[in-house]
N, C-alpha and C positions, 0 to 999 in steps of 0.2 A: 268602620274602624279597622277591621282586619286588613282591608285593602291598603289603608294608609300605613299601617305598621309594616306590611310586606314591602311596599314601595320605598319607604325610607330605609329599610334594611338593605335593599338592593343598591340604593344610591351610596350608602356608606361602604358596602363591600366593594363596589366598583372603584371608589376613591382609594381604598386601602390597597387595591391591586396596582396602583400607579405610585410607587414610592419616590416622589419628588418633593422637594421643599416647596412650600406654598406660602403665600402672603395674602392677607385678606384686605389690605388697603389697596388704593388705586395707583400706587407709585409706578407700577409696571406700565401704565399708560401715559406717564408724564412726558411732555416735550417742551420743557421750560424755555422761555426767552430769558437769556442771562448774558452778562458781559463775559468776554473771553480775553482777559488782560494777559494771559499766558502766551498768546499767539504773538510772535514778533512781527509778522506781517499783518497789516491791518485788515485785509480782506479774508473772508471765509465763506464757505458754502455749507448750508444746513439742509438736511433732508429729513422731513417729517412724513411718516408713512404709517397708515393704520388700515389694515384689512379686517373686516368683521363679518360674522354671521351669528345673529342672535334670534332665536326662535322662542316666542312666547305662546305657550299652549294654554291660553286663557279663554274661558267661556262664560265669564261673569258679566254683569250689567254695568259695572264701573269701568272696565277696560276690556275691549275685545282682543282676541289673539291676532298676532301679526308677526311678520318676519322682517328683520333688517339685515341686508346682505349687500356689501359693497366695499369700496376703497376710498380713503381720503388721502390726498397727496399734496404736500406743501413744500416745494423747493424755494429756497430764498438765498440771497446774497447778503452777508453781514459786513459792516464796516465799523471798526473800532476807532471812532473819531477821537476819543480821549480815553485815558485809563478808566474813567467813570462813565463814559457815554458810548453806547452801542446802537447802531442803526441797522435795521433789517428791512429788506424789500423783496417781495416775491409774488407768488400767485397760489391761491388755494383752489384745488380742484377736488370734486367728489363725483364718483361714478357709482351709481346704484346698479347692481347686476340685474339683468332683465329689462333695463331701460337703455335704449341706444343713445340717448342724449345725456349730457352732463347735468347732474343735479345742481352743482355749483361751479362757477368759474369767475372768481372775484379776486381783486388785488389783496395782497397781504403786506402790511406795513407796521413797523413799530419803532419807537425810540425809547431807549431805556437809560435812566440816570441812576447810578448806584453810588451810595455814600454810607459810610459806617455800617449799620445793620439795616439800612433802608434801601428801598428801590421804588422809583416812580416810573411808570410805563404809560406812554401815550400810544394810541392806535390799537392794534391787536395785542392783547396782553395774555397773561397766564390765566385762562378761564376754565370753565367747566370743572372737571375733577381736581384741578389744581387748587381750587378754593377750599377743598376738604369739608364741604358742606354736607349736612345730614341728608340722606336720600329723600325723606319726606319733603324737604325744602328744595332739593336740586336733583332732578331726575338724571341718573347716570346716562340714560339713553340720549340726552342732549349732546353728549360727546359724539354721537353717531348720526344725528339728524340736523343739528343746527349749524349755521355758519359760525366761524370763530368769533368770539366776543370782541367788541372794539369800543373804546372809550378811554377811560383812565383808571389806573390801578395804583394803590399804594401798599407796599409790603414792608413789614418789619419783623425780623426773625433773629432771635438770640437763642442761647442755650435753653432758656426757660419760657420764652414768649414766642408765640406765632400770632401775627395779626395781618389780616388781608381785608382791604376795603376797596370797592370798585363801583364804577358806574358804567353800565352797558347801554350805549345809545343804539337802540334796536331799529328805530325807524325815524328818519329825518324828514321834516316837512319844509316846504317853501311856500311862498305866497300863493294862496288858492289851491293848495294841494288837496286832492279829493279824499284825504284820509287824515287821521290824527297822528301826532308824534307818539312814539312809545319808548319808554326808558325804564330799565330795571337796574337794580343794584343791591348791594348788601355788604355785610362784613362778617368775618369769622375770626374769633379770638380764642386762644388757648393759653392758660398760664399753669405751669408746673409748680405746684406748691410743695411737692416732695420729689426729689430726684436723687436717689442714693442706693447703692448696692443692688442695682437691677430693678428697683422699685420706683414707679412713677405714679404720683397722684396729681390729677389735673382738674382744673375748673374750665368750663366752656360757656361761651355766649355766642349766639349767631343771630343775625338779622337779615331779612330779605324784604324788598319792597318793589312794587310795580306801579307805574303811573302812565295813564293814557289821556292826553289832553292836547292843547294847542290853541293859539289865538289867531294865527294868520291863515289857517286852512279854510277850505270851502264849507266845512261842516260846522259852522258857527251855531252856537246854541245847544250843541250836543253835550250832555253832562260828562264831566270828567270821571275817570276811574282811578281809584287809589286803594291799594291793598297792601297789608303788612303781615309779616310773620316774625315771631321771636322764638328763640330756643335757649333754654338754660339747662346745664347739666354738669355732670362730674364723671370722671373715669379713674380706674386704678389698673395699672399694668405691672405685672411681675415677669421678669425674664430669668431663665436658668441657663448656666453655661454648659452643664452636662446633664445626661439623662435623656430618656425618651420624650418626656414632656419638656418643651423649650420655654413655655410660659403660658400665662393666662391673662385675660383682660376682661374687665367688667365696666359697663357704661349705663348711665341712666339719664334721660332727658325729658323735660317738659316743654311742649311746643304750643304756641298760641297763634291764632289767626284773627285778624280784624279787618273789616271792610269800611273804609272811610270815603267811599264814593258819593257823589251827589245823588245818584240814582242807583239803587241796588238791582243787580242783574242775577245774582245767585239767590237761592232760596233761604239763605241764612247770612248773617252779618258778623258772627263771631263763632269761634270754635277752638278746640284744643286737642292735644294728643299726648300720649305717653309712649316713649320709645326706649325699650330695654334691650341690651345686647350682652351676651356672654360668649367669649372666644377662648378656645383651647388650641394652643400652638404645640405641635408635635414634630418629630423628625420626619414624618411622612405627610404632613400637611396641617392646615388650620381649619377648624370648624367653628362656625359662628351661628348661634341660635338667637333669633331676634323676635321680640314680641311688640306688636303695635296695637294700640287702642286709641282710636280717634273718634271724636264726637263733633259733628258739623265742621270737620277740618278741611281746609283748602290752602294750597300754596301755588302761586304762579310758577308753572314749569316744574312743579314738584313731582316726586315719584308717583306714577299713575295709580298704583295699587293702594296708596295711602290716602287717596282723596275720598271724601264723602260724596262728591259730585261726579257724575259720569264724565269721562274724558272724551266720549263720543260727541262731536259737535252737533249731531242730529238728535241727541237725546236730552231730556230734561230730568232724567232719573237721578235720585240721590238717596243715600242711606244715612240716617241720623248717626249711626254708630258703626265703626268698623273694628273688628278684632281679628288679627292675623298672627300666626306663628310661622316664622320663616327660617328654614335651614339654608345656610350659605356654605358652599363648598367650592374651592378654587385650587387649581393646579397652575403652576407658573414655571416655565422653562426659560432660562437665560441662555441665549445663543450668542456667545461672545459678549462684548461690552455694549453693543448698540441694538441688539434685537431681543425681543421677548415674545414668547408664545404663551398665551393665557387660555385656560379652559375653565368654564364656570358652569355650575349647576345649582339652581335655586328653586326647590320645591317649597310650597307653603300650604297652610291649612286655614281656611276661612271659617271661623267658629259660627258666625251668624247664619251663613248660607250652607254650612256643612258641605263644602266642596274642597277637593284636593287638586291643585294645579301646579304647574312648574314652568320654568324657562331654562334653556341651556344655550351656551354660547362658546365660540372660539374666536380669538383675536390674535393678530400678528402685528406687533408694534415695532417700528424701526425709527430711531432718532440718532442722527450722526452729524457732527460738525467737523468739517475738514478745512484746514488752513489753505489759502491760495498763496503759494510761495512765488516770490518774484524770481524771474530768470537772472542768473548771475551774468 
């Protein structure tokens, strides 16, 4: 206990020694596909670049420690076909440091149709952290290890409503393919029931699903896999225009897991979790304290620490109940209008196993769109 108190004290003091404005959401990582009707010339060049170094000092049986270190790079050419239609084509590259080969080298393509408050995107869409999904349902690290999501996405965004629904076609099959097709998807919705004088009260609902099946592959007779998650919650956010404290936010969610597969592969078919967050926003940064309690909980590609089942593919270990207290600290430096340097430190305490572990990370994100002007 004394070690835990000393460690957390050091973390807080180190953060206060860096007086920069911080932001606890993931908007600093965003590289949205969107129309650009302000560009007179129809062609544009977009640069998406993310360098990362995330070190997880984990020694528990649910998730082992590892380091993610590399760069993701996506140059693309955009064409504004119509005021409401934008086409982008390029290539997605990823280089993991310490590996002489490219991790990914795949085409990048999207078509966006924008009308009123809605957007419909085919191909590569605004995935990963753009969904604003809870971390127990969507692992932040998917931004660093997965290829960009592709399929179809519908977005609806107004002053009070945020709605995002998508289908991610992860693995395509053809006649006699030696594997099953895989598809995942979900929706995230938020409705602001109160938005006045710096106070916002919101209701949240999130859904996630995963399906592994197929009829034309060579693995006929293999049982299909279908799993779902639901999350229901509420939040209250207050902002202040003056003073050292700039605001505070409180959130609470109930999460559910159910397995509807033909043959069960996990040691449990249902589970649930409680996820509580409190955030203090100050002039020198934001601090977020999170409590997670999960009972037989699982989510496809959800945050590894929150799972009751080991994320090690060679292990069948599981814990009926997980209880975690997580401190989240983040510094964010905006370098001009297109570059962001982000620093994060996330220690946590595992109540059941009585262990203190942490992760730390540094990210450099660049997103810039430049019009390609015609020669006069």
